[in-house]
N, C-alpha and C positions, 0 to 999 in steps of 0.2 A: 504493500500500500504506500509506503514512504517513497519507494522508487518511482511509482506511477505519479505520485503527487509532485515530486521534484521534476519529472519529465514534463508534466503538464505545465508547470510554471515556466520551465525552460522553453517549451513550445510557444507559450503565449508571449513571453518577453523577449525571446531570442530574435536574431535577424532572420530574414526570409530564407537565406541560403541554408541555414542549419536546421530549419524546421523539419524538412523531409528526412534528413539524416537522423535526427534525434527520434523522430516518430518511428522510423524503421528499426533503429537500434532498440528502442523501448518495446516495440511490438515483438521483436525477435527474443528479447530477454524474457518478457512475460510469457511468451509462448513456450520457450524452453523450460521455464520454471514449472508452468502448469502441465506441460507435456511430460516432464520428468516425474512429477508427482503422480499423474495418472498411470504412467508406465510402472512406477514402483508399486502402486496399489494393485495393478493387474498381475504382476509377476510374483508378488510376495506370497500369495496363497499356494500356488503349486510348489514353490520352493520349500515352504514350511510343511506342507502336507506330504512331500515326497519321502519315501522310505529311505533309510540310510543305505549307503552303497555296500557296506559290509556289516553284517550283524555280529554281535559280540560272541555268539556261540554258533556252532554249526547247526544246520537245519535238522540233522539226524538226532541231535540232543533235544530238540524242541518237541519231540513226540511225547504224548502223555499216555 
């Protein structure tokens, strides 16, 4: 939120040449932040739900 507020103030008060550059940089920064957050939420569940690669004891000892 602070980054977007600073970018908005810079967009309003800055010269015309820098407005498009600041807008693109802020848009890409916010998109990467929110995209990374959504990507982490999507991939965290399969990683934690996945079985371990190696069990601590062999499968033959797990028979009851």
